[in-house]
C-alpha positions as a printed NumPy array, in Angstrom:
array([[ -0.062,  -0.2  ,   0.133],
       [  3.153,   2.016,   0.838],
       [  4.268,   1.668,  -2.875],
       [  0.937,   3.468,  -4.548],
       [  0.591,   5.981,  -2.127],
       [  3.896,   6.879,  -3.476],
       [  3.11 ,   6.343,  -6.674],
       [  0.335,   8.795,  -6.343],
       [  2.106,  10.839,  -4.519],
       [  4.508,  11.669,  -7.348],
       [  1.797,  11.768,  -9.784],
       [  0.375,  14.532,  -8.06 ],
       [  3.658,  16.321,  -7.562],
       [  4.378,  15.195, -11.496],
       [  0.993,  16.477, -12.869],
       [ -0.643,  19.365, -10.372],
       [ -3.952,  17.155, -10.697],
       [ -5.063,  16.234,  -6.532],
       [ -4.871,  13.322,  -4.97 ],
       [ -8.259,  11.507,  -6.182],
       [ -7.689,  12.533, -10.278],
       [ -4.102,  11.101,  -9.355],
       [ -5.524,   7.512,  -8.438],
       [ -8.268,   8.347, -11.907],
       [ -5.256,   8.484, -13.944],
       [ -3.507,   5.51 , -12.241],
       [ -7.065,   3.748, -13.228],
       [ -6.842,   5.036, -16.502],
       [ -3.792,   3.399, -16.833],
       [ -4.331,   0.032, -15.329],
       [ -8.016,  -0.214, -17.775],
       [ -5.648,   0.76 , -20.967],
       [ -3.483,  -1.944, -20.228],
       [ -5.78 ,  -3.989, -19.475],
       [ -7.913,  -3.764, -22.271],
       [ -4.849,  -3.89 , -24.982],
       [ -4.771,  -7.892, -23.236],
       [ -7.56 ,  -9.154, -24.471],
       [ -6.95 , -11.906, -27.093],
       [ -8.676, -11.044, -30.475],
       [ -8.921,  -7.588, -29.6  ],
       [ -9.71 ,  -5.891, -32.923],
       [ -7.719,  -2.202, -34.555],
       [-10.814,  -0.579, -33.909],
       [-11.04 ,  -1.512, -30.376],
       [ -7.685,  -0.711, -30.216],
       [ -8.852,   3.058, -31.206],
       [-11.797,   2.875, -29.636],
       [-10.502,   2.815, -26.443],
       [ -7.842,   4.962, -26.651],
       [ -9.894,   7.537, -27.732],
       [-12.195,   6.816, -24.469],
       [ -9.124,   6.704, -21.848],
       [ -7.508,   9.587, -23.736],
       [-10.793,  11.943, -24.188],
       [-10.95 ,  11.424, -19.645],
       [ -7.584,  11.877, -19.332],
       [ -7.932,  15.124, -20.662],
       [-10.753,  15.602, -18.76 ],
       [ -8.5  ,  15.694, -15.703],
       [ -5.57 ,  17.846, -17.565],
       [ -7.988,  20.33 , -18.015],
       [ -9.395,  20.107, -14.355],
       [ -5.621,  21.166, -13.339],
       [ -5.498,  23.916, -16.204],
       [ -8.624,  25.564, -15.143],
       [ -7.526,  25.622, -11.232],
       [ -3.887,  26.038, -11.667],
       [ -5.374,  29.468, -14.378],
       [ -8.842,  29.904, -13.855],
       [ -7.897,  33.237, -15.265],
       [ -6.976,  31.413, -18.788],
       [ -9.848,  29.829, -19.247],
       [-13.788,  31.396, -20.719],
       [-15.31 ,  28.686, -18.696],
       [-13.656,  28.791, -15.142],
       [-15.242,  31.018, -12.342],
       [-12.196,  33.701, -12.217],
       [-11.927,  34.342, -15.398],
       [-11.988,  38.068, -15.603],
       [-14.355,  38.43 , -18.684],
       [-17.611,  37.544, -16.947]])
């Protein structure tokens, strides 16, 4: 469990994600890896999986960017042009 906590802390440090977001990222990594290990997976299935996992990662990245720089995002409550 300590190894897991260290891995999460490292993700938090590297990405700016919260601990909860870092845990989600870890699970997304694992889900993508496990999906790719399925037998008889078609190229279309691989591309579909990658697209969906990437989309979820981008949602988390957007949260970090908005939290770190709310003034730069039109959809942020902290945006100055509202």
